N, C-alpha and C positions, 0 to 999 in steps of 0.2 A: 934812440927814439924807436918806439915799438911800431911794428907794421900794422896796418888796418886788417880787419877780418877778410876783406875781399882779396887781399894779396897774400894771405897766409899760406895758400897752397893746400889747405885741408879740404877734403871733399865735403860738400854739404849733402843733406838727405835728398833722395830722388824726388823729382818733381811729381806732382799729382798726376800729370798726364802720363809720365813714364810708368808710375805705379799702376795706373788703370790699364795701360797697354800690356804690362806684364801680367796683370790679373786676367784680362780677357784672353791673352795668349795661352795662359795656363788652363783656363776654362775650355778654350778651344781644343787644346791637346787632349784634355780629359773627355770632351765630347767625341772627338775622333776615336779615341781609344774605346769609349763606350759603344760607339757605332760599329767599330770593327768587331768588338766582342759580341754585340747583338747580332751582327751579320753572320758571325761564325756560329752563334747559337741557332739562328734561323736556318742556316745552311745545314747544320747537323740534324736539326729537327725535321725540316721540310724539304730540303734540297740535297739530301744525301741519299745514297743507295739504301741505307738503313731506314731513313725517314720515309722513303717511298714505299718500301715493303711494309713497314709498320702501318702506314696509312691504309694499305690494301687490307691487311689482316684486321685492322680496326673497323673497316667497312663491313667485313664479314661478321665481326662481333656485333655490329649494329644491325645486322640483317639487311644491309643496304645493298641489295643485289645489283641494282642499276648503277650505283656509284662504283662498286667494285669492278663491274664489267666495263665501265667507262674509262678506267685508268689505262694509260697507253700500253698497248701490247696484251691487255687482258682478254679482249674479245676473242672468242674461239673461231677465228676465221679458218677457212680451208688451208690457206697458206701456213698459218701458225701451227695448225695440227699436223700438217705434212712435215713441217720442219722438225717437229718434236717426235715424228714417227708414230703418231697416234691416229686411230681410225677417224676418218672425216665424216662418217655417217652416223656417229653416235647420237643418240636421242638427247634432247635438251630439256626433257620433262622435269629433271631434278635440279635445274638451275633456278631455284625458287627460294624465297626467304623462309617459308614455313617448314622447310626441310633442314635448314642449317641448325647445327647444335648451338648451345650457349657457350661462347668462347670467352674465357677470362685469363688473367695472368699472362698477357702477351709479353714476350721478352725476346729481343734479338740477342742470340748467344754468340754469333760470329758474323763478321763481314770481311770476306776474303777478296782482295783486289787481284784480278787476273792480269796476265801480261797484255792482253788485247784491250784493256780498259774496262772490261766488264767486271761486275762484282757478283760474288756468290754469297747470298745472305741466308743464314739459318735462323729460323724462328721457332721458339717453343711456345705452346699455349696449353690451356686446360679446356677440353671440350666435354661438357657434361660430366665433369669430375675426373676425366681421364686425360693424361698427358698426350699431346700430339706434337709432331714436328714437321716442319716444311722447309725445304731448301729452294730458294728462288734465285734465278739468274737474271740480272738486270744490266742494262747498258746505257751509256749517255745518250740523251736525245736532244741536246741543245742547251740553251742557257737563258736566263732572264737578266736583261740589262748587261749581258756579257759577263756577269759575275756569278750568278746563282745557277748551278747546273740543274738540268732537268733529266728525268730518267724514264725508261720504258722497260717492260719485260722483254728480255731477249728470247726467252722460252716461255710458252704458255704456263700460267700459274694454275691452270685447271688440271684435273685428273680425269681419266676415263676408267669407269668401273665396269668391268665385264661381269654381269650378274647372271648366274645360272639358277633356274628354278627346277629342281629335280622332283619329278613325280607330281607336279601340280601345275596350274596354269598362271598363277600370279604370285606376287610377293607384296609385303607391306613395308613402308618406310614412313615413319611418323604417322600422320592421319591419312596417308595416301595408299591406294592399292594400284599396282601397275602390272600390266601383262607384257612380258617380253615378246610375245608373238606380235603384238601391236607395234612394237618398236623395231622388230626385225622379222617381217612376215615371211621371208624366204626360208622357211624351215619345214622339214617333212611334217605332213599333217598328222602322221601317227607317232611322231616322236614323243617319248615319255618324259623328256626334259626339254626346256626351252631356255635360250640365252639371248642376251642383248647387251649392247654397249650404251652406257649413259655418261654424259658429261656431268661432273660434280665439282664442287669447290673443295679446296685444300688450303691449309691443313684442317682436317675435320675428322670426326668419328661418327659413323652412321650405324644404326642398328636395323637389320632387315629380319623379316620373319614371314610366316604364313599361318593363318588360323582359319579353319572352316569346320563344318560339321564332321567331315570324314577325315580330314588331314590337318596335321599341325607340325610346325617346324620349330626347333629350338632357335632362340635368337642368334643371329649371325652378325659379327662385327666387321665393318669395313672401314679402313682408314685411308683417306685420300692422300696421295703424294703428288705434289706439283709436277706436271710434265711427264707423268708416268701412268702406265696402265696397272690397275690393281684388280684382283679377282675375288669373287665371293660366291658361295653356293648356298642356296636356301634348300635344305634337304627335308622335304615333307615326308612324314611317316603316318601310318594309319592310327586313327584315334580308336578308343574302345567302341565308340558308336559305329565306326566303319566295320570293325570285326563283328560286332553284334548283328549288323544289317546283313553282312555276307553269310553269317551263320544261319540266320533265319531263311535266307534264300536257299542255301544248300539243304537245310533241314526240310524245307518245303519240297524241293526237288526229290529228295529221297523218299519223302512220304508219298508223293505221287507215284514213284516207282513201286512202292509197297502196295499200292492199290491195284496193280496189275495182277490178276489171278492166274499167272503162268509161272512155270519154273524159272524162266529166264526173261525177266522184264526187259522190254526193248529199250535200248539206249541207256541202260542203267548199269551201275558198277557191280552189281551182285546178281547171282543166279546159280542154279545147280543143275546137274544132269542126274536123272534117276533111271536105271535100267529097267526096273519093275514098272507095273502099271499103277498110275495114279488115279484113284477114284475121286471123282468130284474135283473141285477147284482148290489148288493150294492157296495158303494164306501167308502173306509176309507182314512183318512188323520190324521197325528199326529198334534194335535193342540198345545200340550204342552209336550215337552220331559222331562222325569225325569232328574233332576240334579244329576250328579254322585258325590258321596262322597265315599271314601274308608277307610276301617278300617282293622286292622290286625286280621286275624282269626288264627286258629290252624295250618293250612297248606297253606294258601294263603290269598290274599286280598279279602275282602268281601264288598258288599254294602247291607245295610239293606233295608227294605220295603220303597220304594220311589214312590211318586204319579206322575202320568202323565195323560194326557187327549187325547183321540182319538175322531175324529169327524166322524160320520156316516151320509151318504146320501143314501136314498133308496126310491123307489116308492112302497107304501104299499096299498093293496086292502083289505077292510074290509070283513071278512067272514060273518058278520052279515047282512050288507045292501048293500055290493058291492061297496061302495064309494071308491074312490081312492084319496090318498093324498101323498104329498112329505114329507118324514120324514127327518129332519135335526137335529141331536142331538149330544151333547158332552157326551162322555162316559168316566167316570173316571176309572182308573185302577191303580194297583200297580205292581211294578216289583222289583225283587232283583237280585243281582249278587252273586251267591253262590260260585263262585271261579274266581279269576283273578290272573293269573300267568304270569310271564315274562319268555318266553322260552330262551334257551341259545343263539339263533340267534337274540334276541331282539324283536321278534314278541310277540303278546299277545294271551294267551289262556283264553277265557272268557266263563263261563257257566252262562246262564241266567235262573233265577228261577221266580216263580210267587207268 
């Protein structure tokens, strides 16, 4: 006699309730895995040292100065600057959005975990078409929900630019003109160069220059490095208009000398001595004006010894035999400019030497 189906010992299919339980359990596992994966992605993107530094550089790329400085450890406090060994009195005039270059192609190239828990993150970017690099040191600053770590800059991400303007009073950066003496007033009044420290963002590339009627400087590049002092010199040189203006001044001075009807014009670089008697007044004319060249001196522009020629016409009677003759001679001379300065109103202050 055959056994019934209930007593055969063969397993029947899983009940609907069991199948639903298994299905929901599997879905739950998948959700947990997805959550863990998402959490990991969020942590890598926003709550990692790499993500923190990337967010900072992206704020600079967006010219969001307030947002960048609001990130933990980014504000240039006296304590932060002291800790980095940077000058605490640096001007903040250049911490502005319209000075920042266009940053693109931001890429974290390395993230080095240090023994003390800090991270050293190296970032590359392109600033106005030129590659720039910044190395940032960050440290843990806590966590969100005890799971997602937060970060802060362990060393200031800013740079201090020590900018020297040689032979001029100001420099340009972007659409701005700045005077180092205004940022650092404790400089000698007669100094021919001026320098000041400026806080700036990094990584970035800045172009400095100077352009005025009498002076012009070739563009000078400055690359900011986080937590470091960088230096740049804007070297102003005379323009053709400056040389021409000084030449006119010197020519006028020599012409005035030539108007003196004496053998040795007072205060002038030319003159002669004649042992015989001069009848009437001698006459001078400048036959060849010295060609002006300028070079930078300690406190002003200078011109070294430069040759010129003055022409003398005089009637001379010999003391020996009384004969009279017309003397017409070229008299070579040399002249220097011991000081050439541009006054604040744009006029020239020139001191002529011999």
